[in-house]
All heavy atoms as a GROMACS GRO file, in nm:
protein
  551
    1MET      N    1   3.246   1.929   5.010
    1MET     CA    2   3.261   2.034   4.906
    1MET      C    3   3.405   2.062   4.878
    1MET      O    4   3.436   2.094   4.767
    1MET     CB    5   3.189   2.164   4.954
    1MET     CG    6   3.041   2.140   4.968
    1MET     SD    7   2.925   2.273   4.969
    1MET     CE    8   2.992   2.409   5.046
    2LEU      N    9   3.495   2.043   4.976
    2LEU     CA   10   3.634   2.067   4.952
    2LEU      C   11   3.685   1.968   4.852
    2LEU      O   12   3.762   2.004   4.760
    2LEU     CB   13   3.710   2.053   5.084
    2LEU     CG   14   3.860   2.084   5.081
    2LEU    CD1   15   3.887   2.219   5.033
    2LEU    CD2   16   3.921   2.059   5.219
    3VAL      N   17   3.654   1.838   4.865
    3VAL     CA   18   3.699   1.737   4.774
    3VAL      C   19   3.650   1.767   4.637
    3VAL      O   20   3.729   1.764   4.536
    3VAL     CB   21   3.651   1.594   4.819
    3VAL    CG1   22   3.682   1.489   4.716
    3VAL    CG2   23   3.712   1.559   4.951
    4THR      N   24   3.522   1.801   4.622
    4THR     CA   25   3.468   1.833   4.487
    4THR      C   26   3.538   1.948   4.421
    4THR      O   27   3.573   1.945   4.309
    4THR     CB   28   3.315   1.863   4.500
    4THR    OG1   29   3.254   1.748   4.565
    4THR    CG2   30   3.252   1.884   4.365
    5GLY      N   31   3.556   2.054   4.504
    5GLY     CA   32   3.622   2.172   4.446
    5GLY      C   33   3.766   2.146   4.402
    5GLY      O   34   3.807   2.196   4.298
    6LEU      N   35   3.839   2.072   4.481
    6LEU     CA   36   3.978   2.037   4.442
    6LEU      C   37   3.980   1.950   4.315
    6LEU      O   38   4.061   1.968   4.231
    6LEU     CB   39   4.051   1.968   4.555
    6LEU     CG   40   4.087   2.061   4.676
    6LEU    CD1   41   4.131   1.975   4.794
    6LEU    CD2   42   4.193   2.160   4.635
    7MET      N   43   3.890   1.857   4.311
    7MET     CA   44   3.883   1.766   4.191
    7MET      C   45   3.843   1.850   4.064
    7MET      O   46   3.899   1.823   3.960
    7MET     CB   47   3.790   1.655   4.216
    7MET     CG   48   3.839   1.556   4.325
    7MET     SD   49   3.729   1.416   4.361
    7MET     CE   50   3.778   1.305   4.233
    8LYS      N   51   3.750   1.940   4.079
    8LYS     CA   52   3.713   2.023   3.962
    8LYS      C   53   3.833   2.114   3.918
    8LYS      O   54   3.837   2.143   3.801
    8LYS     CB   55   3.591   2.111   4.000
    8LYS     CG   56   3.461   2.036   4.001
    8LYS     CD   57   3.345   2.126   4.030
    8LYS     CE   58   3.216   2.050   4.032
    8LYS     NZ   59   3.099   2.135   4.066
    9ALA      N   60   3.920   2.147   4.012
    9ALA     CA   61   4.036   2.225   3.978
    9ALA      C   62   4.149   2.139   3.923
    9ALA      O   63   4.255   2.193   3.891
    9ALA     CB   64   4.085   2.300   4.105
   10GLY      N   65   4.123   2.008   3.902
   10GLY     CA   66   4.218   1.923   3.837
   10GLY      C   67   4.319   1.862   3.934
   10GLY      O   68   4.422   1.804   3.887
   11LYS      N   69   4.292   1.871   4.059
   11LYS     CA   70   4.390   1.817   4.162
   11LYS      C   71   4.358   1.673   4.188
   11LYS      O   72   4.243   1.631   4.177
   11LYS     CB   73   4.382   1.897   4.293
   11LYS     CG   74   4.407   2.048   4.274
   11LYS     CD   75   4.549   2.075   4.234
   11LYS     CE   76   4.572   2.223   4.226
   11LYS     NZ   77   4.703   2.250   4.173
   12VAL      N   78   4.456   1.597   4.230
   12VAL     CA   79   4.442   1.460   4.275
   12VAL      C   80   4.418   1.469   4.422
   12VAL      O   81   4.499   1.534   4.492
   12VAL     CB   82   4.558   1.371   4.244
   12VAL    CG1   83   4.544   1.234   4.300
   12VAL    CG2   84   4.585   1.363   4.090
   13VAL      N   85   4.307   1.412   4.477
   13VAL     CA   86   4.268   1.430   4.611
   13VAL      C   87   4.272   1.302   4.693
   13VAL      O   88   4.224   1.198   4.648
   13VAL     CB   89   4.126   1.489   4.619
   13VAL    CG1   90   4.082   1.509   4.762
   13VAL    CG2   91   4.118   1.619   4.542
   14GLY      N   92   4.336   1.307   4.806
   14GLY     CA   93   4.339   1.199   4.900
   14GLY      C   94   4.280   1.244   5.037
   14GLY      O   95   4.303   1.356   5.077
   15VAL      N   96   4.197   1.158   5.092
   15VAL     CA   97   4.136   1.195   5.220
   15VAL      C   98   4.161   1.075   5.316
   15VAL      O   99   4.155   0.959   5.276
   15VAL     CB  100   3.982   1.210   5.204
   15VAL    CG1  101   3.915   1.236   5.341
   15VAL    CG2  102   3.955   1.325   5.107
   16ILE      N  103   4.189   1.108   5.440
   16ILE     CA  104   4.214   1.003   5.542
   16ILE      C  105   4.122   1.034   5.661
   16ILE      O  106   4.099   1.147   5.700
   16ILE     CB  107   4.358   1.001   5.592
   16ILE    CG1  108   4.384   0.886   5.690
   16ILE    CG2  109   4.402   1.128   5.651
   16ILE    CD1  110   4.526   0.846   5.713
   17SER      N  111   4.063   0.928   5.720
   17SER     CA  112   3.975   0.942   5.831
   17SER      C  113   3.962   0.810   5.908
   17SER      O  114   3.999   0.706   5.860
   17SER     CB  115   3.839   0.985   5.786
   17SER     OG  116   3.748   1.001   5.898
   18ASP      N  117   3.912   0.823   6.030
   18ASP     CA  118   3.884   0.702   6.112
   18ASP      C  119   3.739   0.698   6.152
   18ASP      O  120   3.697   0.605   6.221
   18ASP     CB  121   3.978   0.695   6.234
   18ASP     CG  122   3.956   0.805   6.334
   18ASP    OD1  123   3.880   0.902   6.297
   18ASP    OD2  124   4.009   0.803   6.444
   19GLY      N  125   3.662   0.798   6.110
   19GLY     CA  126   3.521   0.805   6.158
   19GLY      C  127   3.421   0.802   6.046
   19GLY      O  128   3.452   0.823   5.930
   20THR      N  129   3.300   0.773   6.086
   20THR     CA  130   3.191   0.751   5.992
   20THR      C  131   3.154   0.880   5.915
   20THR      O  132   3.117   0.876   5.798
   20THR     CB  133   3.067   0.695   6.065
   20THR    OG1  134   3.104   0.575   6.132
   20THR    CG2  135   2.950   0.673   5.976
   21ASN      N  136   3.163   0.994   5.982
   21ASN     CA  137   3.117   1.121   5.919
   21ASN      C  138   3.187   1.153   5.794
   21ASN      O  139   3.133   1.226   5.705
   21ASN     CB  140   3.126   1.237   6.021
   21ASN     CG  141   3.029   1.221   6.134
   21ASN    OD1  142   2.932   1.151   6.125
   21ASN    ND2  143   3.057   1.292   6.241
   22ALA      N  144   3.312   1.112   5.780
   22ALA     CA  145   3.394   1.146   5.660
   22ALA      C  146   3.382   1.041   5.554
   22ALA      O  147   3.443   1.060   5.442
   22ALA     CB  148   3.536   1.157   5.700
   23ALA      N  149   3.300   0.944   5.566
   23ALA     CA  150   3.286   0.838   5.464
   23ALA      C  151   3.252   0.893   5.323
   23ALA      O  152   3.316   0.842   5.229
   23ALA     CB  153   3.187   0.732   5.506
   24PRO      N  154   3.161   0.985   5.307
   24PRO     CA  155   3.131   1.032   5.174
   24PRO      C  156   3.255   1.100   5.107
   24PRO      O  157   3.283   1.078   4.990
   24PRO     CB  158   3.022   1.134   5.198
   24PRO     CG  159   2.954   1.093   5.321
   24PRO     CD  160   3.066   1.036   5.403
   25ALA      N  161   3.328   1.174   5.184
   25ALA     CA  162   3.448   1.239   5.131
   25ALA      C  163   3.561   1.140   5.097
   25ALA      O  164   3.626   1.149   4.992
   25ALA     CB  165   3.506   1.344   5.226
   26VAL      N  166   3.576   1.040   5.180
   26VAL     CA  167   3.674   0.932   5.155
   26VAL      C  168   3.637   0.855   5.032
   26VAL      O  169   3.722   0.825   4.948
   26VAL     CB  170   3.687   0.841   5.281
   26VAL    CG1  171   3.766   0.713   5.246
   26VAL    CG2  172   3.752   0.914   5.391
   27LYS      N  173   3.509   0.825   5.013
   27LYS     CA  174   3.461   0.756   4.898
   27LYS      C  175   3.479   0.835   4.770
   27LYS      O  176   3.513   0.787   4.667
   27LYS     CB  177   3.313   0.716   4.918
   27LYS     CG  178   3.253   0.630   4.811
   27LYS     CD  179   3.306   0.488   4.826
   27LYS     CE  180   3.235   0.393   4.730
   27LYS     NZ  181   3.300   0.264   4.732
   28GLN      N  182   3.453   0.964   4.779
   28GLN     CA  183   3.460   1.053   4.661
   28GLN      C  184   3.599   1.082   4.613
   28GLN      O  185   3.625   1.104   4.496
   28GLN     CB  186   3.382   1.187   4.687
   28GLN     CG  187   3.376   1.272   4.566
   28GLN     CD  188   3.300   1.402   4.598
   28GLN    OE1  189   3.270   1.430   4.712
   28GLN    NE2  190   3.272   1.476   4.495
   29ALA      N  191   3.694   1.087   4.708
   29ALA     CA  192   3.831   1.120   4.675
   29ALA      C  193   3.894   1.026   4.579
   29ALA      O  194   3.845   0.912   4.564
   29ALA     CB  195   3.913   1.125   4.807
   30ASP      N  196   4.001   1.073   4.511
   30ASP     CA  197   4.072   0.980   4.421
   30ASP      C  198   4.131   0.864   4.496
   30ASP      O  199   4.129   0.752   4.444
   30ASP     CB  200   4.183   1.058   4.352
   30ASP     CG  201   4.129   1.166   4.251
   30ASP    OD1  202   4.048   1.127   4.167
   30ASP    OD2  203   4.170   1.280   4.269
   31VAL      N  204   4.181   0.889   4.613
   31VAL     CA  205   4.231   0.788   4.708
   31VAL      C  206   4.180   0.810   4.843
   31VAL      O  207   4.198   0.916   4.900
   31VAL     CB  208   4.384   0.784   4.707
   31VAL    CG1  209   4.435   0.671   4.794
   31VAL    CG2  210   4.444   0.767   4.570
   32GLY      N  211   4.114   0.711   4.900
   32GLY     CA  212   4.059   0.724   5.036
   32GLY      C  213   4.135   0.634   5.132
   32GLY      O  214   4.153   0.516   5.104
   33PHE      N  215   4.181   0.689   5.244
   33PHE     CA  216   4.256   0.612   5.341
   33PHE      C  217   4.172   0.600   5.469
   33PHE      O  218   4.101   0.696   5.506
   33PHE     CB  219   4.388   0.682   5.383
   33PHE     CG  220   4.491   0.691   5.272
   33PHE    CD1  221   4.494   0.801   5.183
   33PHE    CD2  222   4.586   0.594   5.257
   33PHE    CE1  223   4.586   0.808   5.087
   33PHE    CE2  224   4.684   0.600   5.156
   33PHE     CZ  225   4.681   0.711   5.070
   34SER      N  226   4.183   0.490   5.538
   34SER     CA  227   4.116   0.475   5.668
   34SER      C  228   4.218   0.408   5.766
   34SER      O  229   4.310   0.338   5.724
   34SER     CB  230   3.991   0.394   5.656
   34SER     OG  231   4.019   0.260   5.624
   35MET      N  232   4.186   0.425   5.891
   35MET     CA  233   4.262   0.366   5.996
   35MET      C  234   4.211   0.227   6.028
   35MET      O  235   4.086   0.207   6.046
   35MET     CB  236   4.259   0.450   6.123
   35MET     CG  237   4.312   0.590   6.106
   35MET     SD  238   4.487   0.587   6.060
   35MET     CE  239   4.531   0.755   6.084
   36GLY      N  240   4.295   0.126   6.025
   36GLY     CA  241   4.254  -0.009   6.044
   36GLY      C  242   4.218  -0.053   6.181
   36GLY      O  243   4.137  -0.142   6.208
   37ILE      N  244   4.280   0.010   6.283
   37ILE     CA  245   4.251  -0.030   6.423
   37ILE      C  246   4.133   0.048   6.480
   37ILE      O  247   4.037  -0.009   6.527
   37ILE     CB  248   4.379  -0.010   6.509
   37ILE    CG1  249   4.495  -0.097   6.460
   37ILE    CG2  250   4.350  -0.034   6.657
   37ILE    CD1  251   4.630  -0.071   6.523
   38GLN      N  252   4.142   0.175   6.472
   38GLN     CA  253   4.035   0.261   6.535
   38GLN      C  254   3.931   0.301   6.434
   38GLN      O  255   3.828   0.357   6.474
   38GLN     CB  256   4.097   0.389   6.597
   38GLN     CG  257   4.182   0.351   6.718
   38GLN     CD  258   4.227   0.474   6.789
   38GLN    OE1  259   4.186   0.587   6.762
   38GLN    NE2  260   4.317   0.456   6.888
   39GLY      N  261   3.948   0.272   6.305
   39GLY     CA  262   3.854   0.314   6.206
   39GLY      C  263   3.723   0.234   6.216
   39GLY      O  264   3.723   0.113   6.248
   40THR      N  265   3.612   0.300   6.183
   40THR     CA  266   3.477   0.224   6.188
   40THR      C  267   3.472   0.137   6.064
   40THR      O  268   3.542   0.157   5.966
   40THR     CB  269   3.362   0.328   6.188
   40THR    OG1  270   3.367   0.399   6.064
   40THR    CG2  271   3.373   0.422   6.304
   41ASP      N  272   3.383   0.043   6.072
   41ASP     CA  273   3.362  -0.050   5.960
   41ASP      C  274   3.312   0.028   5.836
   41ASP      O  275   3.343  -0.006   5.719
   41ASP     CB  276   3.257  -0.160   5.992
   41ASP     CG  277   3.313  -0.258   6.090
   41ASP    OD1  278   3.438  -0.272   6.097
   41ASP    OD2  279   3.236  -0.327   6.159
   42ILE      N  280   3.235   0.132   5.859
   42ILE     CA  281   3.180   0.213   5.750
   42ILE      C  282   3.296   0.286   5.673
   42ILE      O  283   3.300   0.285   5.552
   42ILE     CB  284   3.077   0.314   5.800
   42ILE    CG1  285   2.950   0.238   5.847
   42ILE    CG2  286   3.040   0.418   5.694
   42ILE    CD1  287   2.854   0.320   5.918
   43ILE      N  288   3.393   0.342   5.750
   43ILE     CA  289   3.498   0.418   5.682
   43ILE      C  290   3.591   0.319   5.613
   43ILE      O  291   3.640   0.348   5.504
   43ILE     CB  292   3.572   0.510   5.782
   43ILE    CG1  293   3.649   0.616   5.709
   43ILE    CG2  294   3.665   0.438   5.875
   43ILE    CD1  295   3.568   0.720   5.647
   44LYS      N  296   3.609   0.201   5.670
   44LYS     CA  297   3.695   0.103   5.605
   44LYS      C  298   3.633   0.060   5.473
   44LYS      O  299   3.706   0.040   5.370
   44LYS     CB  300   3.718  -0.020   5.695
   44LYS     CG  301   3.803   0.010   5.819
   44LYS     CD  302   3.808  -0.118   5.903
   44LYS     CE  303   3.862  -0.088   6.039
   44LYS     NZ  304   3.866  -0.209   6.125
   45ALA      N  305   3.503   0.044   5.470
   45ALA     CA  306   3.431   0.002   5.344
   45ALA      C  307   3.441   0.114   5.240
   45ALA      O  308   3.448   0.080   5.117
   45ALA     CB  309   3.290  -0.035   5.378
   46ALA      N  310   3.445   0.238   5.281
   46ALA     CA  311   3.448   0.350   5.188
   46ALA      C  312   3.590   0.376   5.134
   46ALA      O  313   3.607   0.442   5.033
   46ALA     CB  314   3.395   0.475   5.257
   47SER      N  315   3.694   0.326   5.199
   47SER     CA  316   3.827   0.357   5.166
   47SER      C  317   3.890   0.268   5.066
   47SER      O  318   3.845   0.157   5.039
   47SER     CB  319   3.916   0.364   5.294
   47SER     OG  320   3.933   0.235   5.347
   48ASP      N  321   3.996   0.316   4.994
   48ASP     CA  322   4.068   0.235   4.903
   48ASP      C  323   4.190   0.170   4.972
   48ASP      O  324   4.234   0.064   4.931
   48ASP     CB  325   4.126   0.325   4.792
   48ASP     CG  326   4.013   0.398   4.715
   48ASP    OD1  327   3.932   0.325   4.659
   48ASP    OD2  328   4.016   0.518   4.714
   49VAL      N  329   4.244   0.232   5.071
   49VAL     CA  330   4.365   0.185   5.148
   49VAL      C  331   4.332   0.183   5.296
   49VAL      O  332   4.285   0.283   5.345
   49VAL     CB  333   4.485   0.275   5.122
   49VAL    CG1  334   4.604   0.221   5.198
   49VAL    CG2  335   4.519   0.280   4.973
   50ILE      N  336   4.354   0.072   5.362
   50ILE     CA  337   4.332   0.064   5.507
   50ILE      C  338   4.473   0.051   5.572
   50ILE      O  339   4.540  -0.042   5.541
   50ILE     CB  340   4.245  -0.055   5.546
   50ILE    CG1  341   4.104  -0.044   5.482
   50ILE    CG2  342   4.231  -0.068   5.698
   50ILE    CD1  343   4.019  -0.163   5.499
   51LEU      N  344   4.508   0.147   5.657
   51LEU     CA  345   4.630   0.141   5.727
   51LEU      C  346   4.618   0.050   5.848
   51LEU      O  347   4.547   0.086   5.939
   51LEU     CB  348   4.676   0.284   5.775
   51LEU     CG  349   4.687   0.383   5.657
   51LEU    CD1  350   4.718   0.522   5.711
   51LEU    CD2  351   4.798   0.340   5.560
   52THR      N  352   4.685  -0.064   5.849
   52THR     CA  353   4.662  -0.163   5.950
   52THR      C  354   4.715  -0.123   6.087
   52THR      O  355   4.674  -0.178   6.190
   52THR     CB  356   4.724  -0.297   5.910
   52THR    OG1  357   4.859  -0.278   5.880
   52THR    CG2  358   4.653  -0.350   5.784
   53ASP      N  359   4.808  -0.027   6.090
   53ASP     CA  360   4.867   0.012   6.223
   53ASP      C  361   4.834   0.149   6.268
   53ASP      O  362   4.881   0.195   6.370
   53ASP     CB  363   5.018  -0.008   6.218
   53ASP     CG  364   5.084   0.086   6.117
   53ASP    OD1  365   5.015   0.156   6.047
   53ASP    OD2  366   5.208   0.084   6.110
   54ASP      N  367   4.743   0.218   6.198
   54ASP     CA  368   4.694   0.353   6.239
   54ASP      C  369   4.812   0.448   6.257
   54ASP      O  370   4.806   0.545   6.336
   54ASP     CB  371   4.618   0.351   6.368
   54ASP     CG  372   4.475   0.290   6.349
   54ASP    OD1  373   4.453   0.234   6.242
   54ASP    OD2  374   4.396   0.304   6.439
   55SER      N  375   4.915   0.434   6.179
   55SER     CA  376   5.035   0.512   6.191
   55SER      C  377   5.050   0.617   6.084
   55SER      O  378   5.036   0.586   5.965
   55SER     CB  379   5.158   0.422   6.190
   55SER     OG  380   5.275   0.492   6.179
   56PHE      N  381   5.074   0.745   6.123
   56PHE     CA  382   5.095   0.851   6.028
   56PHE      C  383   5.212   0.823   5.937
   56PHE      O  384   5.207   0.841   5.812
   56PHE     CB  385   5.109   0.984   6.095
   56PHE     CG  386   5.122   1.104   5.999
   56PHE    CD1  387   5.007   1.148   5.936
   56PHE    CD2  388   5.243   1.161   5.975
   56PHE    CE1  389   5.018   1.253   5.845
   56PHE    CE2  390   5.252   1.266   5.885
   56PHE     CZ  391   5.145   1.312   5.821
   57PRO      N  392   5.325   0.774   5.990
   57PRO     CA  393   5.440   0.736   5.899
   57PRO      C  394   5.399   0.631   5.797
   57PRO      O  395   5.450   0.634   5.686
   57PRO     CB  396   5.546   0.688   5.994
   57PRO     CG  397   5.516   0.758   6.122
   57PRO     CD  398   5.367   0.768   6.127
   58SER      N  399   5.312   0.541   5.834
   58SER     CA  400   5.268   0.436   5.734
   58SER      C  401   5.194   0.507   5.616
   58SER      O  402   5.207   0.470   5.502
   58SER     CB  403   5.175   0.339   5.801
   58SER     OG  404   5.250   0.261   5.889
   59MET      N  405   5.110   0.604   5.651
   59MET     CA  406   5.041   0.679   5.545
   59MET      C  407   5.139   0.750   5.450
   59MET      O  408   5.124   0.746   5.335
   59MET     CB  409   4.942   0.782   5.607
   59MET     CG  410   4.867   0.862   5.507
   59MET     SD  411   4.761   0.986   5.572
   59MET     CE  412   4.880   1.101   5.638
   60CYS      N  413   5.241   0.806   5.510
   60CYS     CA  414   5.340   0.877   5.428
   60CYS      C  415   5.412   0.780   5.341
   60CYS      O  416   5.438   0.807   5.220
   60CYS     CB  417   5.441   0.951   5.520
   60CYS     SG  418   5.368   1.087   5.615
   61GLU      N  419   5.443   0.665   5.388
   61GLU     CA  420   5.508   0.559   5.308
   61GLU      C  421   5.418   0.517   5.194
   61GLU      O  422   5.466   0.493   5.081
   61GLU     CB  423   5.547   0.438   5.394
   61GLU     CG  424   5.664   0.457   5.481
   61GLU     CD  425   5.798   0.472   5.400
   61GLU    OE1  426   5.817   0.395   5.303
   61GLU    OE2  427   5.877   0.566   5.426
   62ALA      N  428   5.289   0.502   5.224
   62ALA     CA  429   5.192   0.462   5.119
   62ALA      C  430   5.189   0.563   5.006
   62ALA      O  431   5.185   0.529   4.890
   62ALA     CB  432   5.055   0.436   5.179
   63ILE      N  433   5.192   0.690   5.046
   63ILE     CA  434   5.185   0.796   4.946
   63ILE      C  435   5.314   0.797   4.860
   63ILE      O  436   5.310   0.809   4.742
   63ILE     CB  437   5.168   0.930   5.018
   63ILE    CG1  438   5.024   0.943   5.070
   63ILE    CG2  439   5.194   1.052   4.920
   63ILE    CD1  440   5.007   1.056   5.166
   64ILE      N  441   5.424   0.778   4.927
   64ILE     CA  442   5.555   0.775   4.852
   64ILE      C  443   5.559   0.659   4.756
   64ILE      O  444   5.593   0.677   4.638
   64ILE     CB  445   5.674   0.769   4.952
   64ILE    CG1  446   5.685   0.900   5.028
   64ILE    CG2  447   5.803   0.734   4.879
   64ILE    CD1  448   5.784   0.895   5.149
   65HIS      N  449   5.518   0.541   4.799
   65HIS     CA  450   5.516   0.421   4.707
   65HIS      C  451   5.416   0.445   4.594
   65HIS      O  452   5.444   0.408   4.479
   65HIS     CB  453   5.484   0.301   4.787
   65HIS     CG  454   5.593   0.252   4.875
   65HIS    ND1  455   5.720   0.220   4.830
   65HIS    CD2  456   5.599   0.237   5.008
   65HIS    CE1  457   5.797   0.183   4.933
   65HIS    NE2  458   5.728   0.196   5.043
   66GLY      N  459   5.305   0.506   4.625
   66GLY     CA  460   5.205   0.531   4.522
   66GLY      C  461   5.254   0.629   4.416
   66GLY      O  462   5.238   0.612   4.294
   67ARG      N  463   5.325   0.734   4.459
   67ARG     CA  464   5.380   0.830   4.369
   67ARG      C  465   5.490   0.764   4.280
   67ARG      O  466   5.496   0.794   4.160
   67ARG     CB  467   5.434   0.952   4.443
   67ARG     CG  468   5.329   1.041   4.495
   67ARG     CD  469   5.385   1.153   4.568
   67ARG     NE  470   5.279   1.244   4.617
   67ARG     CZ  471   5.296   1.349   4.696
   67ARG    NH1  472   5.419   1.376   4.736
   67ARG    NH2  473   5.201   1.422   4.730
   68ASN      N  474   5.573   0.683   4.342
   68ASN     CA  475   5.679   0.614   4.264
   68ASN      C  476   5.619   0.521   4.161
   68ASN      O  477   5.666   0.514   4.047
   68ASN     CB  478   5.770   0.534   4.360
   68ASN     CG  479   5.861   0.621   4.443
   68ASN    OD1  480   5.884   0.738   4.408
   68ASN    ND2  481   5.908   0.569   4.550
   69LEU      N  482   5.514   0.450   4.201
   69LEU     CA  483   5.445   0.363   4.106
   69LEU      C  484   5.385   0.445   3.987
   69LEU      O  485   5.399   0.407   3.869
   69LEU     CB  486   5.336   0.282   4.177
   69LEU     CG  487   5.253   0.186   4.096
   69LEU    CD1  488   5.344   0.076   4.034
   69LEU    CD2  489   5.147   0.125   4.177
   70THR      N  490   5.320   0.555   4.020
   70THR     CA  491   5.261   0.639   3.913
   70THR      C  492   5.367   0.690   3.820
   70THR      O  493   5.351   0.685   3.701
   70THR     CB  494   5.186   0.756   3.977
   70THR    OG1  495   5.084   0.706   4.062
   70THR    CG2  496   5.125   0.846   3.870
   71GLU      N  497   5.481   0.738   3.872
   71GLU     CA  498   5.588   0.783   3.790
   71GLU      C  499   5.646   0.679   3.698
   71GLU      O  500   5.673   0.701   3.581
   71GLU     CB  501   5.701   0.844   3.876
   71GLU     CG  502   5.666   0.974   3.943
   71GLU     CD  503   5.778   1.024   4.042
   71GLU    OE1  504   5.885   0.967   4.038
   71GLU    OE2  505   5.744   1.118   4.114
   72THR      N  506   5.657   0.555   3.754
   72THR     CA  507   5.708   0.447   3.670
   72THR      C  508   5.611   0.410   3.560
   72THR      O  509   5.655   0.387   3.447
   72THR     CB  510   5.734   0.323   3.761
   72THR    OG1  511   5.826   0.357   3.865
   72THR    CG2  512   5.785   0.200   3.682
   73ILE      N  513   5.487   0.406   3.586
   73ILE     CA  514   5.387   0.374   3.484
   73ILE      C  515   5.388   0.480   3.378
   73ILE      O  516   5.374   0.452   3.262
   73ILE     CB  517   5.246   0.357   3.552
   73ILE    CG1  518   5.242   0.232   3.636
   73ILE    CG2  519   5.139   0.355   3.444
   73ILE    CD1  520   5.119   0.216   3.721
   74CYS      N  521   5.395   0.608   3.416
   74CYS     CA  522   5.390   0.714   3.319
   74CYS      C  523   5.513   0.714   3.225
   74CYS      O  524   5.505   0.754   3.112
   74CYS     CB  525   5.386   0.853   3.392
   74CYS     SG  526   5.225   0.882   3.467
   75LYS      N  527   5.626   0.658   3.272
   75LYS     CA  528   5.740   0.647   3.189
   75LYS      C  529   5.720   0.559   3.069
   75LYS      O  530   5.777   0.573   2.960
   75LYS     CB  531   5.863   0.599   3.267
   75LYS     CG  532   5.915   0.701   3.362
   75LYS     CD  533   6.035   0.640   3.443
   75LYS     CE  534   6.086   0.735   3.543
   75LYS     NZ  535   6.195   0.676   3.627
   76PHE      N  536   5.635   0.459   3.086
   76PHE     CA  537   5.608   0.358   2.982
   76PHE      C  538   5.478   0.380   2.905
   76PHE      O  539   5.449   0.303   2.819
   76PHE     CB  540   5.612   0.217   3.046
   76PHE     CG  541   5.743   0.179   3.102
   76PHE    CD1  542   5.768   0.183   3.243
   76PHE    CD2  543   5.847   0.144   3.018
   76PHE    CE1  544   5.889   0.152   3.295
   76PHE    CE2  545   5.973   0.112   3.071
   76PHE     CZ  546   5.997   0.114   3.210
   77ALA      N  547   5.405   0.482   2.947
   77ALA     CA  548   5.273   0.506   2.880
   77ALA      C  549   5.289   0.590   2.762
   77ALA      O  550   5.378   0.659   2.734
   77ALA     CB  551   5.178   0.575   2.978
   0.00000   0.00000   0.00000
């Protein structure tokens, strides 16, 4: 319900998890992240991005690169 509420409010939503229970939220989010080492096969299948080293700094780097890419695309759109 949190993902749905934020999306209805016009927010871009990202969800990260390593467990099966969060698979619906990861799938529904604009961007779903999963942990590649400890993540279940179900959560990996539901996600858009799999962090191969299960590292929080890697997630932060992925977000930074994604934002930079979005800004660059918007400059030319």
